[in-house]
N, C-alpha and C positions, 0 to 999 in steps of 0.2 A: 550609650544612649544619646539621642539628640538633645540639645539644650532645652527644647520645648518641654520635655518630660523629666528634667533634671533639677532637683533642688540643691542649692549650694551646700547644705549641711551634709547630705549624703555624698555629693561629688567630692567633698574635701577628704572623705575617708579613702577614696580610691585615687586621689591625686598622687603623682610621683613623689612629691615632697613628704607626704604622710608615710608612704611606703618606705622611703629611704630613712626617715627618722625612726621608724619601727625597726628596720634592719640594724641601724646603728645601736639602738637600745638593746637588741638581742646580742649583738657582738660585744658591746660594753659589759653587759651583765655576765656573759659567758667568760670574758676575761677576768672579771671580778670573782666569779665562781672558781675559776682555775687558780687564781691567786690564793683564794681561801684554802684550797687543798694542796697548795705548794707546787702547782704545775707551771705557773709563770710568776715572775717577780711582782710583788705588790706595787712597786713603783711604776712598773710598766702598765698595769691595769689602771692605776691612778692617772697616768699620762694620757692613756687612751680616752678616758672619761673627760678629763679636763680640756684636752685639745679638740676632741670630737664634738662635744656638746655645743660650743658656740658655732662650729662649722655647720652643724645640722640646724641650729636655731636660725641661722642667717641664710639658709639655703634658698635659692631663687632660681628663676628660669635659666640663668647662665650656668649654674651648677648642674642642673638637670641635663642641659645640652652637653656639658663636658663629659658627664657619665655616658650619655648616648654616643658621644664621639669615641670614647674608649671602647664601648661595646661594639661599635662598627668594626673595630679591629679585632677584639678578642672573641666576638661572637658568644659572649657569656655575660649575662646581666650581673650576677653576683660578683664575678671577678672584676667587672668594670667598676662597680661600686667600691669594692675593696681597694682598687688601684687609686680611685679618686680620694678615698679616705686616707690612704697612706700618704698622699701628697700633702695633706694637712697635719697628720699626726706625727710623721717623722719616723725615725729608726724603730721606735717601740711598736710600730704597726706590724712588725714581724710576729708579735704575739696575738694579733687579731686573727680570729677564725682558726686558731690552733687546734688541730685534730677534728675539726668540724667538716661537714659536707654542706653543699648548697641547700639541700632540702631542709636542713636544720633551720636555716634562716627563712627560706621561702614558706615552708609549711607553718612554722610558728608565727611568722608575720601574717599569713593569711588567716590564721586563727584569731589573731588580735583584730584584724580588719573586720572579720565576720562578726566578732562579738560587738565591736563598735557599731556596725551596721544593724545588728539585731537590737541593740539598746535603743537606737533611733526608731526602729520599726515598732518596738513595744510601746514607746511613747506615742507613736502615731495611732496605734490601736486604742490606746487610752483616750485619745481625742475622739475617735469614732464612738467608743463606748459612752462617753459623756454626751455626745450629740444624740445618740439613740435613746439614752435614758431620759433626757429632757423631753424628747418627742413622745416617748412611750408614756411618760407621766402626764404630759399635756393632753394626750388623746386616749387615755385609759378608757374613758366612757364614750368615746366617739364610735357610734355604730357604723358598721360597714358590712358589705356582703363578703363572705368567704367564697372562694372559688376552688373547685377541683376540676381538672381537665380544662381549665379556662371557662367553665360553665358555673353559673350561680349555684351555690350549694346552700349554706345556712348562714345566718347572721353571726358576726364576730365583732371584736373591737379592733379598731385600727391600732390602738396602743399595744394590744396583745400581739398583733402581727410584728410590730417593731420590737417588742420584748423577745420574740423568738430570734430575731436577728442579733439582739443584744447578747442573748445566751450563746449564740454561735460565735460571736466575736470574743466573748469571754473565754470560750474554749480555744479559740485561735491564739489568744494572748498566752494561755498556758502552753500551747504548742510551741510558740516562739521561745518561751522561757526554757522549755525542755531542750529545744534545738540549740539554744545558746550554750546550755550546760554541756551538751554533747560535743559541740564544735570547739569549745574553749580548751584546747589541748595543745601541749607543748612537746616538741621532740628535739632534743640536743643529744643525738646518739651516734653521730658519725656515720661513716660509710657502712652500708647494709645493716645499720642499726645495732652493731655489736658492742659499742663503747670501747673498741680496741684502743683508741687514743684519747679517751675521755673518762673521767670519773662520773659515775651516775649522780654524785652529789652536785655536780655542775648543773645538770638538767633540773634537779630539784630546786636549786637556787634560782635559776632563770624563771622557771614556772611560777614559783612563789612570788617573785617580784612583779611578774606580768599578770598575776591573778588567774593563772591557767592551771589546769590539771596536767599530770604527766601521762603521756601515752604509754601504756604498759609495754607494748612491743611495736616499735615503729617501722621496722624492716628497712629503714632509711627514709620512708615517707610515712606520714600519718595515714592510716587506712581510710579509704574513701567512702566507706559506709557512713562515716560521720557526716561527711559533706553531702552525701545523697539524702540523708535524713534532714539536713538543714534546707536544701533546695525543696524537698518535698513539703516541709512545713510552710515555706513561703507559698508554694503552689496551692495548698489548702486554704491559706488566708486569701489568696487571689480568687479562689473559687467562691469564697464567702462574699467577697466584694461583688463578683459578677451576679450572684444570686440576688443580693439586695438591689443592685443596679437594674437587673432585669425586672424586678418588681416595680421600681419607679418608672421604668420605660412603659410598662403595661398600664400603670395607673394614669400616665400622662396621655395615653392615646385619646384622640378626639372623641371617640365613642364612650370613653370612660370618664376622663377628666376628674378623677377623685383626688389626685395630688399631682404636683408638678415641680420641676426645678425652678428655683428663683430666677426670674428674668430681669436682668439689670437694665437700668435706664440707658437708652442708646444702643442696647444689644440688638443685633439683626439675626433673624432666624433663617432667612433665605435671600439669595441675591435676586430671585425672580418673583417670590411670593411674599409680600410684606406682612401678611397675617401670621406667618409661621412662628411657632414657639416650640422649637425642637428639643428633645431630651439629649442634648449634645454631651453633657457631662457624664451621664450614665452610659451612653453609648461609648464614649471614650474609655470609661472604666472597664467596660466589657472587653475592649481591645487590649488594654494594658494587662488584664488578667491572662489573656492568651500568651502574651510575651513571657510573663513569669512562669506559667506552666510549661512553656517550651523548654525550660532548663532542666526539667525533671528527668526525662529519658537520657540525655547525655550524662547527667550526674550519676544516674544508676549504672550506666555503661562504664563510668570511670572506676567503679569499684573493682573490676577485674583487671588489675595491672599485671604485667609479667613479673614473675618471681618476686624479688625484693623491691623492684621499682621499675617503672619506665616513665616517660613524660607525655604519654598520650592524654593524660588528664589535664595537663598544664594549659593547653590552648583553650580547652573548654572552660576552665575556671577563670582564665584571664578575660574571657568575653562575658560569660554568664554571671559570674559573681557580682561584678559591677552592674551589669544590665538588669538582672533580676531584682537586686536590692534597690537600685535607682527607680525602676518602674513601680515596684510595690510601695516604696516610700511616697512617690508622687501620687499614686492611686489612693493610698490611705488618707493623705492630707486632703486630696480633692473630695473623697467620700465624706470625710468629717465635715467639711464646709458645705457640701451639698445637703447633707442630712440636717445640719444645724439651720439651714435656710429653707428647708423644704416647705413648699406652700401646700397646705391641706385644705380641702373643700368638703367639710362635713355635710353641708346641704346637698351637694351632689352625691355623696355617699348614701344619704338617706333616700334620695330619689332613685338611685340605681337599685337599692335594696328592695324597693317596692315596685320596681318597673315591670316585673313579671306577674303582677296581679295577685301577689301573696303566695305563690306556689313555693317560695323558699321556706315556708313554714310547714311543708308537708311532713317532715320528720316528726315534729311535735304533734301534729294532728294525728298521725299514725299511732303514736303512743297514747293519745287521748282516747281514740276509738278502742284501742286494746283495753285500756283501763275501764272503759264503759261496758266491757263484756263481749266485745266483738273479737272473734278469733283473729290472730295476727295476719294470717294469710288473707282472710276476707277483708280485714281493715286495709291491708296494703293494696288490694284490688280496688277498693272503694276510693282510697286517697289518690291512687295513680290515675284512675279514670277521671276524677274531677280535676286533677292537676293538668292532665293532657287536654281536657276540654277547655280549660283556661288558657293554656299555652298556645294551642293551635288557633284560637280565635282572638288572640290579643290584637287590639287595635281595629277590630272589625265592628260593624254595627251590632252584630248579635253577641259580641264578646261580653262575658261577665267575669267578675273577680272570682278568685278561688273560694273566698268565703261565701259568695252568693251561690256558686255552684254546689258547694257542700250543703248549704241550708235547703237547696231545692232537691237534694238527693233523698229519695224516700228511705234509703238504708241508713241515713244519718239523722234526718228530721225526727224529732221526738225521742231519739235515743241519746243524743249528745246535747246537753243544755247550752245555750248561747254563751253563758259565763265560762264554760269549759273551752269553747272555741276561742273566746277572747284571750284566755290565758295561754292557749296553745299558739296563738298568733301574735303574742307579745314578744317582739324582738329582744327586749331587754332581759328576758328570761335567760338568754344565752350568755349573759355577763355575770351570772350568779357566782361563778368560781374565780372571778378576776383577782380578788384579794389573795386567795390561796396561791394562784399562779404567780402573781407579782412577788409574793413572799419567796417562792422558789427561786425566781430569777434575780430579784434585787435585794432580798433580805428584808423587805418592808412592803406593806400593802399598797403604798402609793396613795394618791388623793382619793377622797370619798366622792361619790356621785353628788353633783350639784343639786 
């Protein structure tokens, strides 16, 4: 990822220094496990740990360059690292990587990095959830118009709209937790995964120390269905980000202006038009979501490797594992900030709600006519006729409100008392189930109406 969309916390997970420190930890733990089962001298395992630990703790750019220099000759990244490590450990380095294959190190390391990345992403989602909860509680009773097909439908609560996004991100958090559990898998099984030169207890030891589960059958590599599930989970989270961002973009449109991104002092919206306040954050989030989702198909294609292994998956993961996690991390942090500072315009919401002359109450009026004894099909015809009369003449001299058209309709006058129409056209009637819905989402009803 470019620095513009990279946070240092996630970048550190994919930095060479972190990767090499994990590699060493895997090798040192494997040596300790082998010593435990009598496969290598205990003194050698102790020397590997004691001499290697300060080397990796002090690792800097010069050490990374030295490993790169060795790799330019060996054309093998793990061998290059082992060669560099041997330079610091000395003769006992002959017991490093004993009976192991490169994938034992690479796949187990990737599992550690992916769990580290997922932990950060889960914390990011928690911040989004906190921002959404605060806004949902603040605007629980803020009336707004609900839209279907982009067209005014019936009144709803702006807080309830946000509660729906909260519920989605709560599901997304659970998806990340599940993906983390599935990807947190260790393989120390040797060539083609037969443990021919390793005791399975070594793998158990390494996995336990790293907080990982053991891959039942690694075939030499950890099966890539696990990784495909991880990338897919990230993609679903990204889609949730885009859904919420798209809502904000629509609400900020000049014709709507019900909510908008916070506009900082000194911020410029356009180089040519000084009046512009563009939804640049939510537009950016939409683009970042596309980057994250782009990883899914290649990750799914990685599942079908040849026989016990090939490396067609490697290049995909070296690019997409950092890029997808970096992009999602940045997007989630940006989304949390955007929603925490979201500017909401309740007066504009109320104006938009009534901007069609009251036709948005047609559903409740339909039910009121049916309760008054009018057949539903007849009631629908009456209500639609008056709604269309209102709609088509909005803003014209002969235009009347939906209520006025209904009261002038001979099929309504005298059959539906004014008090019934009052009740049917009360937007707050649509909020009667808010407490129950908030209980479902948040486990508490939230604030009472003022």
